[in-house]
C-alpha positions in Angstrom: 103.5 82.0 136.3 103.2 80.1 133.0 100.1 79.0 131.2 100.1 77.0 128.0 97.3 77.0 125.5 96.9 73.6 123.7 94.8 72.7 120.6 92.4 69.7 120.4 95.2 67.2 119.8 97.1 68.4 123.0 99.9 70.2 121.2 101.0 73.5 122.7 99.8 76.5 120.6 100.9 79.4 122.7 102.5 80.0 126.1 101.4 82.9 128.3 104.1 84.1 130.7 103.7 86.5 133.6 106.5 89.0 133.1 105.8 91.2 136.1 108.9 89.8 137.8 111.8 90.3 135.5 114.4 87.6 136.5 112.0 84.6 136.5 110.3 85.8 133.4 113.6 86.2 131.4 114.7 82.8 132.6 111.5 81.1 131.6 111.5 82.9 128.3 115.0 81.7 127.6 114.1 78.2 128.5 110.9 78.2 126.5 112.7 79.5 123.4 114.9 76.4 123.2 112.2 73.9 124.1 110.4 72.1 121.2 108.4 68.9 121.2 110.7 67.4 118.5 114.0 68.8 117.0 112.2 69.5 113.7 109.2 71.3 115.3 109.1 75.0 115.7 109.2 76.5 119.2 106.0 77.5 120.9 105.2 81.2 120.6 105.4 83.0 124.0 103.2 86.0 124.9 104.5 88.1 127.8 101.8 89.5 130.1 102.0 92.5 132.4 105.4 93.7 131.2 105.8 92.8 127.6 108.9 94.8 127.0 110.7 93.3 130.1 111.6 96.8 131.2 112.3 97.2 134.9 112.7 100.9 134.9 109.0 101.6 134.3 108.3 100.1 137.7 111.6 100.7 139.6 111.9 104.5 139.2 108.4 105.4 140.6 109.1 103.1 143.6 112.5 104.7 144.2 110.9 108.2 144.0 108.4 107.2 146.7 111.1 105.8 148.9 113.2 108.9 148.6 110.3 111.1 149.4 109.5 109.1 152.5 113.1 109.2 153.7 113.3 112.9 153.2 110.2 113.5 155.3 111.5 111.2 158.0 114.9 112.9 158.1 113.4 116.3 158.1 111.2 115.4 161.1 114.1 113.9 162.9 116.3 116.9 162.3 113.5 119.2 163.6 113.3 117.2 166.8 117.1 117.1 167.3 117.3 120.8 166.5 114.7 121.7 169.1 116.5 119.5 171.7 119.8 121.1 170.9 118.3 124.6 171.3 117.0 123.6 174.7 120.4 122.4 175.7 122.1 125.7 174.5 119.8 127.9 176.6 119.9 125.7 179.7 122.2 127.0 182.5 125.5 125.2 182.7 125.2 124.7 186.5 122.2 123.5 188.4 120.2 126.2 190.1 121.0 126.9 193.7 118.2 126.9 196.3 
């Protein structure tokens, strides 16, 4: 998401860029850095919001830790169920009971 602040004459003063998603933010930042109203004009200053350093690791690592913890819990539960079923199979008689 991009918002542009303009002055009274309609010239852009500052661009506000939502940097919570890294790839679109870096693409927009690259494109905004080369845009200027005229070749002699200076580029519009860009302020990055929500992730000013464009660092993905600050958000990616906690999410991965949560996923790994969920998977470990799921696998531990599944192994407990399978282990119980295998124990039942091991103690079951190999032949059907006679009547």
